[in-house]
NUNUTI-442607 format. One line per 10 residues: number of its first residue (from 1); their letters; for each residue x, y, z of C-alpha. Coordinates in nm, 3 decimals. Example, Ala and Ser with C-alpha at 12.3 -4.5 7.8 and 13.67 -1.06 7.14 Angstrom:
1) as) 1.230:-0.450:0.780 ~ 1.367:-0.106:0.714;
***
This chain:
1) mqfatsllkl) 5.435:9.227:12.671 ~ 5.394:9.273:13.020 ~ 5.268:9.614:12.980 ~ 5.014:9.480:12.702 ~ 4.880:9.232:12.927 ~ 4.807:9.473:13.209 ~ 4.638:9.708:12.952 ~ 4.441:9.393:12.857 ~ 4.324:9.330:13.225 ~ 4.250:9.687:13.287;
11) sailvcltva) 4.048:9.728:12.987 ~ 3.818:9.431:13.060 ~ 3.783:9.564:13.414 ~ 3.687:9.899:13.277 ~ 3.427:9.775:13.050 ~ 3.254:9.579:13.361 ~ 3.270:9.883:13.573 ~ 3.118:10.123:13.319 ~ 2.738:10.058:13.407 ~ 2.818:10.075:13.786;
21) etealaqeri) 3.013:10.383:13.741 ~ 2.728:10.547:13.560 ~ 2.463:10.432:13.849 ~ 2.709:10.580:14.111 ~ 2.771:10.929:13.951 ~ 2.510:11.084:14.158 ~ 2.697:10.967:14.482 ~ 3.047:11.036:14.346 ~ 3.270:11.199:14.608 ~ 3.417:11.563:14.520;
31) phaqdkppgp) 3.805:11.523:14.460 ~ 4.065:11.697:14.659 ~ 4.055:12.097:14.560 ~ 3.767:12.048:14.310 ~ 3.450:12.224:14.331 ~ 3.203:11.938:14.215 ~ 3.225:11.569:14.090 ~ 3.426:11.551:13.782 ~ 3.148:11.368:13.588 ~ 3.210:11.104:13.333;
41) alspaeaiak) 3.531:11.120:13.089 ~ 3.526:11.263:12.757 ~ 3.627:11.127:12.437 ~ 3.897:11.313:12.262 ~ 3.669:11.447:12.026 ~ 3.403:11.558:12.293 ~ 3.702:11.705:12.499 ~ 3.834:11.949:12.213 ~ 3.468:12.056:12.124 ~ 3.459:12.206:12.499;
51) mtvpdgfsve) 3.791:12.381:12.489 ~ 3.822:12.729:12.411 ~ 4.126:12.891:12.273 ~ 4.168:13.275:12.126 ~ 4.048:13.364:11.795 ~ 4.220:13.219:11.509 ~ 4.350:12.917:11.710 ~ 4.233:12.566:11.714 ~ 4.322:12.249:11.933 ~ 4.404:11.938:11.727;
61) lvasepdlvn) 4.461:11.575:11.862 ~ 4.794:11.443:11.783 ~ 4.762:11.115:11.994 ~ 4.517:10.966:12.261 ~ 4.437:10.621:12.401 ~ 4.473:10.327:12.346 ~ 4.808:10.446:12.197 ~ 4.899:10.666:12.465 ~ 4.805:10.604:12.807 ~ 4.870:10.775:13.164;
71) pvamtfderg) 5.138:10.997:13.024 ~ 5.380:11.165:13.267 ~ 5.656:11.330:13.078 ~ 5.759:11.399:12.730 ~ 6.041:11.534:12.498 ~ 6.127:11.605:12.129 ~ 6.429:11.459:11.957 ~ 6.624:11.582:11.631 ~ 6.387:11.418:11.402 ~ 6.056:11.591:11.551;
81) rvwvtesley) 5.951:11.260:11.712 ~ 5.792:11.262:12.057 ~ 5.939:11.054:12.357 ~ 5.668:11.009:12.614 ~ 5.681:10.823:12.954 ~ 5.382:10.626:13.061 ~ 5.305:10.487:13.420 ~ 5.063:10.221:13.546 ~ 5.241:10.189:13.849 ~ 5.103:10.537:14.011;
91) prmsagkgrd) 5.096:10.615:14.272 ~ 5.328:10.298:14.391 ~ 5.564:10.430:14.665 ~ 5.817:10.131:14.667 ~ 6.085:10.119:14.412 ~ 6.178:9.809:14.210 ~ 6.101:9.688:13.870 ~ 5.750:9.804:13.743 ~ 5.515:9.807:13.442 ~ 5.608:10.147:13.309;
101) rvriledtdq) 5.766:10.225:12.966 ~ 5.913:10.495:12.733 ~ 5.727:10.525:12.387 ~ 5.844:10.698:12.078 ~ 5.546:10.875:11.893 ~ 5.586:10.949:11.508 ~ 5.417:11.117:11.235 ~ 5.519:10.910:10.933 ~ 5.303:11.093:10.678 ~ 5.305:11.452:10.819;
111) dgrmdkfttf) 4.952:11.466:10.843 ~ 4.981:11.609:11.219 ~ 4.881:11.272:11.368 ~ 5.108:11.005:11.519 ~ 5.084:10.679:11.334 ~ 5.379:10.498:11.462 ~ 5.419:10.390:11.831 ~ 5.732:10.211:11.943 ~ 5.813:10.081:12.265 ~ 6.175:10.197:12.355;
121) aeglnipsgi) 6.207:10.078:12.707 ~ 6.016:9.874:12.954 ~ 6.022:9.758:13.331 ~ 6.009:10.111:13.445 ~ 5.848:10.237:13.790 ~ 5.677:10.590:13.744 ~ 5.929:10.741:13.505 ~ 5.869:11.107:13.584 ~ 6.125:11.268:13.350 ~ 6.281:11.232:13.025;
131) avghggvwva) 6.541:11.389:12.781 ~ 6.709:11.290:12.472 ~ 7.072:11.371:12.410 ~ 7.450:11.277:12.423 ~ 7.393:10.941:12.266 ~ 7.114:10.818:12.476 ~ 6.763:10.886:12.657 ~ 6.808:11.019:13.019 ~ 6.494:10.895:13.248 ~ 6.422:11.011:13.591;
141) nspdilfled) 6.313:10.677:13.761 ~ 6.352:10.725:14.139 ~ 6.557:10.626:14.308 ~ 6.766:10.669:14.000 ~ 6.851:10.887:13.703 ~ 6.906:10.637:13.417 ~ 7.096:10.674:13.079 ~ 6.938:10.428:12.841 ~ 7.111:10.366:12.512 ~ 7.016:10.201:12.167;
151) tdgddkadkq) 7.351:10.072:12.061 ~ 7.219:9.882:11.738 ~ 6.972:10.147:11.592 ~ 6.636:9.974:11.635 ~ 6.486:10.219:11.862 ~ 6.499:9.971:12.171 ~ 6.689:10.038:12.477 ~ 6.965:9.757:12.505 ~ 7.198:9.928:12.768 ~ 7.121:10.100:13.089;
161) tvvvtgfgrf) 7.358:10.294:13.306 ~ 7.255:10.455:13.663 ~ 7.410:10.783:13.644 ~ 7.320:10.895:14.016 ~ 7.108:10.733:14.266 ~ 6.939:10.835:14.601 ~ 6.612:11.012:14.517 ~ 6.322:10.943:14.752 ~ 5.988:10.793:14.690 ~ 5.821:10.948:14.984;
171) dthelpnslt) 5.552:11.135:14.765 ~ 5.512:11.019:14.426 ~ 5.388:11.351:14.299 ~ 5.720:11.502:14.389 ~ 5.955:11.261:14.234 ~ 6.235:11.389:14.021 ~ 6.119:11.519:13.720 ~ 6.129:11.778:13.422 ~ 6.461:11.667:13.277 ~ 6.546:11.950:13.073;
181) wgpdgwlygl) 6.873:12.065:12.900 ~ 7.012:12.387:13.034 ~ 7.178:12.673:12.842 ~ 7.505:12.578:12.978 ~ 7.478:12.224:12.839 ~ 7.389:12.040:13.164 ~ 7.097:11.842:13.206 ~ 6.839:12.001:13.494 ~ 6.579:11.856:13.689 ~ 6.316:11.914:13.967;
191) ngvfnrsvvk) 6.271:11.753:14.323 ~ 5.982:11.803:14.559 ~ 5.967:11.931:14.924 ~ 5.847:11.625:15.074 ~ 6.045:11.380:14.894 ~ 6.391:11.401:15.071 ~ 6.662:11.274:14.865 ~ 7.053:11.169:14.953 ~ 7.232:11.173:14.634 ~ 7.619:11.129:14.601;
201) dpvtqrtfdf) 7.782:11.317:14.345 ~ 7.991:11.036:14.156 ~ 8.271:11.287:14.066 ~ 8.349:11.473:14.396 ~ 8.194:11.204:14.631 ~ 8.000:11.483:14.785 ~ 7.674:11.382:14.936 ~ 7.391:11.620:14.874 ~ 7.080:11.575:15.121 ~ 6.786:11.801:14.999;
211) tcalfrinpr) 6.437:11.806:14.927 ~ 6.288:12.088:14.699 ~ 6.575:12.166:14.439 ~ 6.674:12.236:14.107 ~ 6.957:11.999:14.026 ~ 7.171:11.948:13.737 ~ 7.401:11.693:13.589 ~ 7.716:11.714:13.341 ~ 7.619:11.490:13.064 ~ 8.005:11.399:13.019;
221) thefnlfaeg) 8.113:11.365:13.375 ~ 7.801:11.279:13.554 ~ 7.883:11.529:13.807 ~ 7.580:11.605:14.022 ~ 7.492:11.937:14.204 ~ 7.242:12.147:14.344 ~ 7.175:12.487:14.122 ~ 6.899:12.621:14.369 ~ 6.673:12.502:14.652 ~ 6.317:12.567:14.775;
231) tsnpwgiawn) 5.962:12.618:14.650 ~ 5.711:12.325:14.692 ~ 5.666:12.038:14.436 ~ 5.770:12.224:14.144 ~ 5.698:12.046:13.785 ~ 5.816:12.227:13.473 ~ 6.145:12.435:13.377 ~ 6.119:12.719:13.135 ~ 6.423:12.907:12.989 ~ 6.377:13.258:12.877;
241) pvgdpflsac) 6.613:13.416:12.576 ~ 6.881:13.522:12.803 ~ 6.910:13.169:12.986 ~ 6.737:13.227:13.320 ~ 6.519:12.932:13.452 ~ 6.173:12.960:13.565 ~ 5.964:12.707:13.727 ~ 5.604:12.654:13.820 ~ 5.478:12.514:14.154 ~ 5.198:12.401:14.366;
251) vidhlwhlte) 5.007:12.528:14.683 ~ 5.234:12.846:14.721 ~ 5.295:13.107:14.453 ~ 5.300:12.967:14.110 ~ 5.597:13.134:13.928 ~ 5.970:13.155:14.020 ~ 6.289:13.280:13.879 ~ 6.579:13.071:14.015 ~ 6.950:13.182:14.060 ~ 7.244:12.982:14.134;
261) tgyyhrqggp) 7.326:12.944:14.492 ~ 6.966:13.098:14.576 ~ 6.743:12.951:14.855 ~ 6.362:13.004:14.815 ~ 6.071:13.014:15.008 ~ 5.964:12.664:15.114 ~ 5.610:12.496:15.117 ~ 5.719:12.348:15.449 ~ 6.010:12.199:15.641 ~ 6.297:12.375:15.795;
271) yppftwkaes) 6.543:12.602:15.631 ~ 6.915:12.566:15.678 ~ 7.060:12.788:15.964 ~ 7.100:13.157:15.852 ~ 6.919:13.117:15.532 ~ 6.771:13.449:15.400 ~ 6.497:13.303:15.145 ~ 6.415:13.473:14.810 ~ 6.059:13.505:14.713 ~ 5.841:13.456:14.386;
281) ivshkhqkaa) 5.802:13.675:14.112 ~ 5.422:13.711:14.133 ~ 5.207:13.894:14.335 ~ 4.890:13.762:14.156 ~ 4.711:13.433:14.127 ~ 4.533:13.230:13.864 ~ 4.267:12.977:13.918 ~ 4.358:12.750:14.234 ~ 4.718:12.632:14.300 ~ 4.831:12.325:14.139;
291) ycgstyfdsd) 5.052:12.368:13.857 ~ 5.249:12.128:13.615 ~ 5.466:12.208:13.346 ~ 5.587:12.559:13.195 ~ 5.741:12.666:12.867 ~ 5.875:13.007:12.753 ~ 5.683:13.040:12.424 ~ 5.924:13.179:12.140 ~ 5.796:13.100:11.786 ~ 5.686:13.272:11.498;
301) ayppefrdrl) 5.402:13.031:11.429 ~ 5.181:13.244:11.647 ~ 5.111:13.646:11.640 ~ 5.355:13.845:11.820 ~ 5.101:13.916:12.095 ~ 5.148:13.551:12.195 ~ 5.503:13.522:12.181 ~ 5.762:13.574:12.458 ~ 5.565:13.454:12.737 ~ 5.533:13.189:12.995;
311) mmgnihgnci) 5.254:12.946:12.950 ~ 5.195:12.678:13.254 ~ 4.952:12.420:13.296 ~ 4.709:12.479:13.569 ~ 4.580:12.131:13.674 ~ 4.313:12.228:13.915 ~ 4.199:12.523:13.678 ~ 4.190:12.278:13.392 ~ 4.348:12.548:13.174 ~ 4.686:12.686:13.022;
321) nvdvladrds) 4.791:13.006:13.230 ~ 5.000:13.262:13.066 ~ 5.225:13.541:13.260 ~ 5.454:13.807:13.096 ~ 5.791:13.904:13.248 ~ 5.904:14.233:13.307 ~ 6.278:14.318:13.416 ~ 6.291:14.389:13.775 ~ 6.670:14.490:13.864 ~ 6.842:14.157:13.842;
331) tyqaspaddf) 6.535:13.936:13.865 ~ 6.191:13.966:13.705 ~ 5.805:14.035:13.794 ~ 5.549:13.869:13.611 ~ 5.188:13.998:13.529 ~ 4.889:13.795:13.437 ~ 4.761:13.757:13.069 ~ 4.441:13.592:12.960 ~ 4.435:13.214:12.971 ~ 4.563:13.042:12.645;
341) lsahdawfmp) 4.326:12.762:12.670 ~ 4.031:12.649:12.903 ~ 3.913:12.286:12.893 ~ 3.599:12.302:13.092 ~ 3.656:11.952:13.184 ~ 3.790:11.848:13.547 ~ 3.971:11.557:13.390 ~ 4.198:11.773:13.168 ~ 4.575:11.748:13.344 ~ 4.806:11.939:13.140;
351) vvqkvgpdgc) 5.140:11.808:13.277 ~ 5.387:11.912:13.004 ~ 5.377:12.204:12.757 ~ 5.641:12.257:12.479 ~ 5.718:12.430:12.159 ~ 5.705:12.175:11.899 ~ 5.880:12.125:11.557 ~ 5.615:12.312:11.378 ~ 5.650:12.613:11.618 ~ 5.310:12.535:11.780;
361) lwvldwydry) 5.246:12.467:12.162 ~ 5.202:12.087:12.234 ~ 5.015:12.005:12.539 ~ 5.048:11.641:12.709 ~ 4.729:11.559:12.916 ~ 4.724:11.318:13.184 ~ 4.348:11.273:13.162 ~ 4.217:11.153:13.496 ~ 3.963:11.241:13.739 ~ 4.200:11.265:14.025;
371) hcyqdarrdp) 4.460:11.521:14.042 ~ 4.595:11.494:14.371 ~ 4.784:11.247:14.583 ~ 4.478:11.245:14.861 ~ 4.270:11.086:14.634 ~ 4.522:10.867:14.464 ~ 4.610:10.708:14.797 ~ 4.259:10.700:14.935 ~ 4.115:10.540:14.618 ~ 4.413:10.402:14.390;
381) dgidrlkgrl) 4.158:10.153:14.207 ~ 3.985:10.491:14.113 ~ 4.269:10.627:13.915 ~ 4.205:10.591:13.521 ~ 4.514:10.434:13.392 ~ 4.402:10.386:13.044 ~ 4.367:10.740:12.892 ~ 4.607:11.002:12.780 ~ 4.624:11.295:12.519 ~ 4.850:11.486:12.343;
391) yrirykntph) 4.741:11.818:12.170 ~ 4.869:12.072:11.937 ~ 4.724:12.439:11.957 ~ 4.744:12.550:11.593 ~ 4.708:12.924:11.472 ~ 4.504:12.901:11.154 ~ 4.682:12.702:10.881 ~ 5.018:12.697:11.021 ~ 5.183:12.369:10.849 ~ 5.271:12.078:10.998;
401) aasfdlkqet) 5.627:11.998:11.015 ~ 5.780:11.823:10.732 ~ 6.004:11.541:10.779 ~ 6.350:11.605:10.857 ~ 6.658:11.511:11.060 ~ 6.873:11.776:11.217 ~ 7.141:11.507:11.312 ~ 7.216:11.442:10.957 ~ 7.291:11.812:10.912 ~ 7.661:11.968:10.884;
411) seqlihrlhs) 7.783:12.163:11.143 ~ 7.747:12.482:10.930 ~ 7.394:12.392:10.856 ~ 7.334:12.373:11.241 ~ 7.514:12.706:11.320 ~ 7.264:12.862:11.035 ~ 6.971:12.690:11.216 ~ 7.063:12.910:11.526 ~ 6.896:13.183:11.354 ~ 6.546:13.007:11.350;
421) pnvyvreiaq) 6.256:13.199:11.480 ~ 6.151:12.860:11.646 ~ 6.311:12.804:11.972 ~ 6.280:12.412:11.942 ~ 6.504:12.435:11.632 ~ 6.770:12.654:11.811 ~ 6.776:12.450:12.091 ~ 6.826:12.129:11.918 ~ 7.078:12.273:11.680 ~ 7.270:12.392:11.991;
431) rllaernhpe) 7.267:12.053:12.175 ~ 7.376:11.876:11.860 ~ 7.680:12.145:11.820 ~ 7.781:12.087:12.162 ~ 7.782:11.690:12.123 ~ 7.995:11.732:11.846 ~ 8.256:11.965:11.980 ~ 8.428:12.029:11.635 ~ 8.705:12.296:11.661 ~ 8.599:12.452:11.323;
441) anaaleklcl) 8.260:12.470:11.426 ~ 8.366:12.628:11.778 ~ 8.546:12.879:11.611 ~ 8.271:12.991:11.419 ~ 8.039:12.983:11.703 ~ 8.284:13.219:11.897 ~ 8.261:13.462:11.619 ~ 7.896:13.472:11.577 ~ 7.862:13.522:11.959 ~ 8.087:13.819:11.951;
451) ddavpiktrm) 7.907:13.976:11.654 ~ 7.696:14.260:11.765 ~ 7.522:14.291:11.448 ~ 7.351:13.951:11.512 ~ 7.030:13.910:11.698 ~ 7.088:13.847:12.073 ~ 6.893:13.528:12.061 ~ 7.117:13.389:11.803 ~ 7.414:13.508:11.985 ~ 7.314:13.342:12.312;
461) halwarmgas) 7.239:13.024:12.174 ~ 7.585:13.024:11.985 ~ 7.757:13.107:12.314 ~ 7.586:12.809:12.484 ~ 7.662:12.567:12.214 ~ 8.028:12.668:12.250 ~ 8.011:12.643:12.615 ~ 7.842:12.325:12.609 ~ 8.122:12.177:12.369 ~ 8.431:12.224:12.565;
471) aldvkfadsl) 8.619:12.468:12.809 ~ 8.672:12.798:12.687 ~ 9.019:12.952:12.621 ~ 9.133:13.262:12.839 ~ 9.097:13.496:12.496 ~ 8.738:13.408:12.409 ~ 8.647:13.429:12.783 ~ 8.787:13.759:12.816 ~ 8.617:13.880:12.505 ~ 8.295:13.782:12.656;
481) lsstnadira) 8.351:13.975:12.968 ~ 8.415:14.290:12.780 ~ 8.118:14.287:12.549 ~ 7.905:14.563:12.505 ~ 7.604:14.311:12.560 ~ 7.510:14.293:12.922 ~ 7.369:13.941:12.898 ~ 7.685:13.840:12.699 ~ 7.880:13.963:13.006 ~ 7.699:13.822:13.256;
491) wgvraagnqr) 7.704:13.467:13.074 ~ 8.104:13.537:13.055 ~ 8.123:13.556:13.428 ~ 7.900:13.259:13.482 ~ 8.126:13.053:13.233 ~ 8.433:13.141:13.405 ~ 8.291:13.070:13.737 ~ 8.173:12.724:13.633 ~ 8.486:12.644:13.452 ~ 8.668:12.749:13.765;
501) lndatitqsi) 8.903:12.986:13.528 ~ 9.146:13.143:13.780 ~ 9.351:13.311:13.501 ~ 9.467:13.654:13.635 ~ 9.352:13.834:13.334 ~ 8.992:13.692:13.371 ~ 8.975:13.720:13.732 ~ 9.066:14.092:13.705 ~ 8.799:14.161:13.458 ~ 8.548:13.988:13.678;
511) vqlrrddnpr) 8.632:14.205:13.984 ~ 8.597:14.503:13.771 ~ 8.255:14.391:13.685 ~ 8.154:14.411:14.043 ~ 8.035:14.767:13.976 ~ 7.894:14.711:13.625 ~ 7.595:14.905:13.520 ~ 7.373:14.596:13.466 ~ 7.255:14.432:13.773 ~ 7.232:14.076:13.621;
521) vrlqvaiaaa) 7.620:14.118:13.550 ~ 7.676:14.182:13.917 ~ 7.451:13.894:14.042 ~ 7.684:13.669:13.844 ~ 7.994:13.827:13.999 ~ 7.840:13.748:14.329 ~ 7.819:13.390:14.241 ~ 8.131:13.358:14.077 ~ 8.323:13.513:14.359 ~ 8.267:13.218:14.567;
531) kldavptipt) 8.404:12.978:14.311 ~ 8.709:13.134:14.200 ~ 9.009:13.117:14.436 ~ 9.206:13.407:14.253 ~ 8.913:13.637:14.327 ~ 8.893:13.834:14.667 ~ 8.574:13.679:14.767 ~ 8.455:13.878:15.082 ~ 8.536:14.228:14.939 ~ 8.389:14.163:14.599;
541) lvdvlaqage) 8.060:14.026:14.770 ~ 8.048:14.330:14.995 ~ 8.110:14.569:14.690 ~ 7.828:14.380:14.481 ~ 7.579:14.425:14.796 ~ 7.677:14.806:14.808 ~ 7.578:14.882:14.456 ~ 7.230:14.682:14.492 ~ 6.980:14.965:14.601 ~ 6.639:14.830:14.602;
551) dpliprivwq) 6.727:14.492:14.402 ~ 6.521:14.219:14.584 ~ 6.761:13.936:14.490 ~ 7.131:14.038:14.500 ~ 7.143:14.088:14.868 ~ 7.018:13.741:14.911 ~ 7.254:13.587:14.684 ~ 7.517:13.783:14.841 ~ 7.435:13.649:15.171 ~ 7.401:13.282:15.075;
561) nlhpllesqt) 7.756:13.299:14.947 ~ 7.886:13.514:15.228 ~ 7.764:13.381:15.531 ~ 7.982:13.040:15.531 ~ 8.295:13.261:15.527 ~ 8.226:13.479:15.817 ~ 8.355:13.263:16.077 ~ 8.708:13.204:15.922 ~ 8.732:13.549:15.763 ~ 8.583:13.783:16.028;
571) tefaaaiaat) 8.869:14.058:15.989 ~ 8.841:14.068:15.597 ~ 8.462:14.124:15.655 ~ 8.513:14.398:15.896 ~ 8.750:14.561:15.641 ~ 8.523:14.543:15.368 ~ 8.242:14.709:15.554 ~ 8.475:14.990:15.631 ~ 8.553:15.022:15.282 ~ 8.198:15.107:15.183;
581) gtekpapvld) 8.262:15.453:15.316 ~ 8.110:15.666:15.602 ~ 7.754:15.706:15.444 ~ 7.694:15.297:15.426 ~ 7.450:15.197:15.158 ~ 7.113:15.074:15.286 ~ 7.177:14.692:15.143 ~ 7.520:14.700:15.350 ~ 7.329:14.812:15.699 ~ 7.054:14.589:15.626;
591) ilpraadrll) 7.300:14.283:15.622 ~ 7.487:14.372:15.938 ~ 7.249:14.225:16.198 ~ 7.257:13.909:16.007 ~ 7.617:13.913:16.011 ~ 7.632:13.978:16.374 ~ 7.409:13.692:16.457 ~ 7.604:13.462:16.217 ~ 7.920:13.555:16.419 ~ 7.773:13.489:16.736;
601) atekpdtdav) 7.664:13.150:16.635 ~ 8.032:13.020:16.582 ~ 8.198:12.800:16.819 ~ 8.409:13.078:16.963 ~ 8.210:13.414:16.876 ~ 8.426:13.697:16.798 ~ 8.265:13.942:17.043 ~ 8.479:14.220:16.945 ~ 8.356:14.212:16.570 ~ 7.998:14.158:16.679;
611) tqlvsllltt) 7.989:14.478:16.899 ~ 8.175:14.667:16.628 ~ 7.899:14.586:16.381 ~ 7.617:14.685:16.627 ~ 7.793:14.994:16.748 ~ 7.822:15.095:16.393 ~ 7.440:15.054:16.350 ~ 7.367:15.228:16.678 ~ 7.567:15.532:16.598 ~ 7.425:15.540:16.216;
621) esaadsadra) 7.114:15.770:16.175 ~ 6.987:15.596:15.898 ~ 7.031:15.245:16.024 ~ 6.764:15.252:16.309 ~ 6.561:14.964:16.181 ~ 6.863:14.759:16.130 ~ 6.993:14.839:16.482 ~ 6.672:14.707:16.625 ~ 6.706:14.379:16.412 ~ 7.058:14.360:16.541;
631) lqlltqrirs) 6.954:14.398:16.922 ~ 6.653:14.153:16.898 ~ 6.900:13.875:16.756 ~ 7.129:13.957:17.036 ~ 6.876:13.938:17.294 ~ 6.744:13.607:17.155 ~ 7.088:13.442:17.188 ~ 7.099:13.579:17.548 ~ 6.778:13.455:17.654 ~ 6.868:13.121:17.499;
641) gelsgdslnv) 7.172:13.096:17.679 ~ 7.395:13.090:17.354 ~ 7.575:13.412:17.458 ~ 7.656:13.405:17.834 ~ 7.954:13.440:18.066 ~ 8.265:13.646:17.965 ~ 8.138:13.678:17.603 ~ 7.824:13.846:17.737 ~ 8.009:14.073:17.970 ~ 8.210:14.181:17.661;
651) vrtslssglq) 7.919:14.270:17.476 ~ 7.730:14.454:17.754 ~ 8.029:14.654:17.829 ~ 8.124:14.743:17.455 ~ 7.756:14.851:17.379 ~ 7.658:15.031:17.696 ~ 7.737:15.370:17.569 ~ 7.580:15.330:17.235 ~ 7.246:15.211:17.399 ~ 7.135:15.536:17.574;
661) phftasleap) 7.090:15.765:17.267 ~ 6.943:15.460:17.053 ~ 6.659:15.486:17.307 ~ 6.584:15.847:17.365 ~ 6.356:15.847:17.055 ~ 6.085:15.618:17.202 ~ 5.985:15.425:17.497 ~ 5.713:15.236:17.322 ~ 5.912:15.028:17.057 ~ 5.940:14.658:17.196;
671) vthvtvvylg) 6.297:14.652:17.101 ~ 6.347:14.892:17.358 ~ 6.209:14.698:17.651 ~ 6.368:14.372:17.540 ~ 6.711:14.530:17.507 ~ 6.707:14.724:17.838 ~ 6.654:14.399:18.014 ~ 6.897:14.211:17.844 ~ 7.165:14.453:17.790 ~ 7.059:14.717:18.047;
681) pvaphwevrg) 7.123:14.849:18.304 ~ 6.767:14.939:18.336 ~ 6.821:15.244:18.587 ~ 6.969:15.471:18.347 ~ 6.666:15.469:18.114 ~ 6.384:15.554:18.355 ~ 6.403:15.928:18.311 ~ 6.431:15.956:17.952 ~ 6.481:16.330:17.777 ~ 6.138:16.462:17.674;
691) qagdrkvied) 5.934:16.199:17.847 ~ 6.034:16.220:18.194 ~ 5.716:16.412:18.315 ~ 5.494:16.177:18.154 ~ 5.396:15.926:18.455 ~ 5.183:15.705:18.232 ~ 5.454:15.657:17.993 ~ 5.692:15.584:18.250 ~ 5.470:15.334:18.429 ~ 5.408:15.142:18.090;
701) frarvmarlv) 5.746:15.118:18.021 ~ 5.839:14.968:18.362 ~ 5.557:14.730:18.326 ~ 5.681:14.637:17.973 ~ 6.035:14.571:18.082 ~ 5.912:14.376:18.381 ~ 5.719:14.143:18.139 ~ 6.037:14.072:17.966 ~ 6.245:14.045:18.292 ~ 6.049:13.737:18.405;
711) llpphdpqfr) 6.181:13.554:18.095 ~ 6.542:13.636:18.168 ~ 6.742:13.331:18.326 ~ 6.714:13.371:18.693 ~ 7.074:13.294:18.748 ~ 7.186:13.592:18.512 ~ 7.307:13.900:18.753 ~ 7.152:14.115:18.536 ~ 6.806:13.975:18.625 ~ 6.856:14.032:18.993;
721) rnrervvrda) 6.993:14.403:18.940 ~ 6.709:14.508:18.736 ~ 6.427:14.322:18.902 ~ 6.550:14.475:19.222 ~ 6.561:14.819:19.094 ~ 6.204:14.816:18.920 ~ 6.037:14.656:19.215 ~ 6.197:14.905:19.464 ~ 6.110:15.195:19.235 ~ 5.755:15.075:19.218;
731) erenialgwd) 5.699:15.041:19.581 ~ 5.840:15.369:19.635 ~ 5.630:15.530:19.370 ~ 5.336:15.306:19.466 ~ 5.312:15.158:19.117 ~ 5.133:14.850:19.062 ~ 5.311:14.644:18.787 ~ 5.099:14.353:18.765 ~ 5.368:14.094:18.731 ~ 5.448:13.813:18.937;
741) lgydedqg) 5.823:13.735:18.927 ~ 5.787:13.367:18.954 ~ 6.129:13.312:19.123 ~ 6.221:13.255:19.490 ~ 6.490:13.481:19.636 ~ 6.743:13.214:19.705 ~ 6.727:13.094:19.325 ~ 7.029:13.180:19.105;
***
């Protein structure tokens, strides 16, 4: 009732303002990130008439205002009904009861248009994500993730449970969103970079303090954790056929492949210490940089050239962009394809894209002149809260979905549904089978998963349904690890790690897979190695790293799981590095500077281990770049005072013999000047083999060294010794250094 009253009031205001709005159009302000005033709103029919789609396709209206207003999120249930969240409260910052609601949209006569609208829940406050499953409806309603239940079957929520709480409301464009069932049966969601959240896991009592992240919740236990962190204000999770998540983001690069334990590039804000961030999977851009929603299109309702590609809502571009994925070692590289839909209307805001029961792409349109928080905060009354559209992009005469209810089907029928060419059908059948957890069905799923004659998409959904149902036994888990299919093996490793399956047979198989031919398998071994107590973590991680080659992701994931262990397992790390052979693989050499820096940051740094690693780099011909990075990190810590006293003397003494040959190649490299100052002494390096007769080079070298000397803490004995030698030699040879030391003789 409250929502209806608000609608009536807003409708009256809208009518009164229509004339004034038209007269003011000429003076209309250009909204943020738009090129011109958006102009007046179009009717649904007018909007469709302006849209362009590929030949053979058409855009159909499924629902619109007044039945659908300010839609934010949507999902489908097992009957093909659409569940939508609507928000009049946007952009309200404060928490508490609101005027927002969850609606159920139904097409009762199967003509392609929604004709029944039911309010399932009210009193919400910017409900930004929704998922149906496990006996209820999951809603992101910051600061909470809610579980709403209809206990009497009247399509009205009559029981509400707070699953987890602590999400922020600092930016209402970055609230928890995109609630989506993952392949593993957990509920996944996203949170934005400027929306700090502090959530306590109700199972482990661990507190997670985070901003931009992909989080997940176990629907049975309500365990909460972070799958990966980074990006900007991501909105929209898509899963490809082998269960990898992709998300679209704003401002920064638009497409990301996220891997468990990974930390990705941030739009802003600090990184945790020692983070080695992963990057996006694109080197191209589409129109502008505001994205909302993404889906992996997998359906036979469209011709083959439109299948198996990512479709993303581009808000500022008012279109649906398309990217095509290609394997790149353990990750992917995306390339652009032609836009799938262009609205030619600045009001078009595609916030959700999903494959529907009919196999077509459905697009939810939060139809508004304002796209960004800058305009919403500046002019909250200018937000149009009375419009909203839901479209279907149809290929030729693709039939509308008939009436159905997958929940009423037997488990045998649902298993058969896993063969469907429509990913919507496969995903719903998978979820229902996992919820039922019937022993006979589980056995059939295991058999289907291990059948090499079955298409891989079906096998993967069978595996995920089985994983979501209950814990795997050792026999089946080991069969996964020995599968001839790499994606099955990778998921076997992932399942064992998530289940903490420390059986000796399983852990032995996982250790053997550290050298698997497929990089996706090795990637999952690196993640599982940090979870399984029976796996020798550091040797396994280093071995996976040694096989990485030019893989852009594996070294970063290895590092994320390795560096927290270095302080307590320094000896094990040194032994693992030694075991990689005399010719160290490039990824191993590349990680050593980070390891040395991490060891120096401990409360009691193991200087012997640090100098051992740096010396290894100094004496390895192929490691020149890594040696330079290690020396730069060392000198930064000396300059800051973090490395001083006895610890510094040990480092200087241990490295002195290795520095001279490292500097014979060039006097011009900045790392040479810096390192000579901090780790010196300077004197032995004045006359360098092959360059001793070049007075200009020597003078330039001394000047550059002097530039760094003035930054050295004056109380450091190294400063006084090197300063005096530089000045004395300069005076003797009548060289003008051009530097003021800036310190009195009696300082230090």
